[in-house]
C-alpha positions as CSV (number, residue, x, y, z in Angstrom):
1,M,229.2,187.1,237.3
2,V,227.3,185.3,240.2
3,I,229.6,183.4,242.5
4,Y,227.8,180.2,243.7
5,V,229.5,178.0,246.4
6,K,228.4,174.2,246.7
7,I,229.9,171.2,248.5
8,I,229.2,168.1,247.8
9,K,229.6,165.6,250.7
10,I,230.5,162.0,250.3
11,S,230.1,159.5,252.8
12,A,228.7,156.5,254.4
13,L,226.3,155.5,257.4
14,W,229.2,152.7,258.5
15,C,231.9,155.6,258.2
16,P,232.9,156.9,262.2
17,A,234.5,160.1,260.7
18,C,231.9,160.8,258.7
19,L,229.6,161.2,261.8
20,I,232.2,163.5,263.2
21,T,232.8,165.8,260.2
22,N,228.3,165.8,259.6
23,K,228.3,167.7,262.7
24,A,231.3,170.4,262.1
25,L,229.6,170.5,258.7
26,D,226.2,171.3,259.6
27,K,227.2,173.9,262.1
28,F,229.5,175.8,258.9
29,I,226.6,175.3,256.6
30,N,224.0,176.5,259.2
31,E,226.5,179.6,259.5
32,N,226.5,180.3,255.7
33,K,223.1,179.9,254.1
34,D,224.3,180.7,250.8
35,I,226.0,177.5,250.2
36,E,224.5,174.5,248.8
37,L,224.9,171.2,250.3
38,I,225.0,167.9,248.1
39,N,224.9,164.7,250.0
40,L,225.7,161.7,248.3
41,D,226.6,158.2,250.1
42,Y,229.3,156.1,248.7
43,D,227.2,152.9,248.7
44,F,224.0,154.3,247.5
45,D,225.0,156.4,245.1
46,E,227.7,154.4,243.5
47,D,227.6,156.0,240.3
48,E,227.3,159.3,241.1
49,V,230.0,158.9,243.4
50,K,232.6,157.2,240.5
51,K,232.2,160.7,238.8
52,Y,234.3,162.3,241.8
53,N,237.3,159.9,241.7
54,V,237.5,159.7,245.7
55,G,239.2,157.1,246.6
56,T,238.3,155.1,249.8
57,T,238.9,157.4,252.3
58,L,235.8,159.3,253.6
59,P,234.6,161.7,254.1
60,V,235.0,163.7,250.9
61,L,234.1,167.4,250.8
62,I,234.0,168.5,247.3
63,F,234.1,172.6,247.5
64,E,232.7,173.8,243.8
65,K,232.4,177.7,243.0
66,N,230.5,178.4,239.9
67,N,230.6,174.9,239.0
68,K,234.3,174.3,239.1
69,E,236.1,172.4,241.7
70,L,238.2,174.5,244.2
71,F,239.5,172.1,246.9
72,R,238.8,168.7,248.6
73,L,238.6,167.9,252.0
74,I,239.4,164.4,252.6
75,G,239.0,162.1,256.0
76,E,237.4,163.5,259.3
77,K,237.4,167.4,259.8
78,N,236.3,169.9,262.7
79,Y,234.7,172.8,262.3
80,N,237.8,175.0,262.6
81,E,239.4,172.8,259.9
82,I,236.5,173.4,257.5
83,V,236.2,177.5,258.4
84,K,240.2,178.0,257.8
85,A,240.0,175.8,254.5
86,V,237.1,177.7,253.1
87,G,238.8,181.2,253.9
88,D,241.8,180.4,252.2
89,F,239.8,179.8,248.6
90,I,236.3,181.5,249.0
């Protein structure tokens, strides 16, 4: 069985917390090349975003393994918070 990890990031251009989280997430992705990142914009990808029932707090990082949701991180997160959350589940 192939273990495949994907992060679906839902953010918006107007979101300051998204900008902070983006920097931390970019660092994490650069260190973990086997993780696929899918970017969705809260405003421009409205139909796709609705499928994930994210509410209004951004950003939302949805972690999936083998196409099943493991967990979500909601709101501003730093690099260490992302690493800790992933370590607990993956």
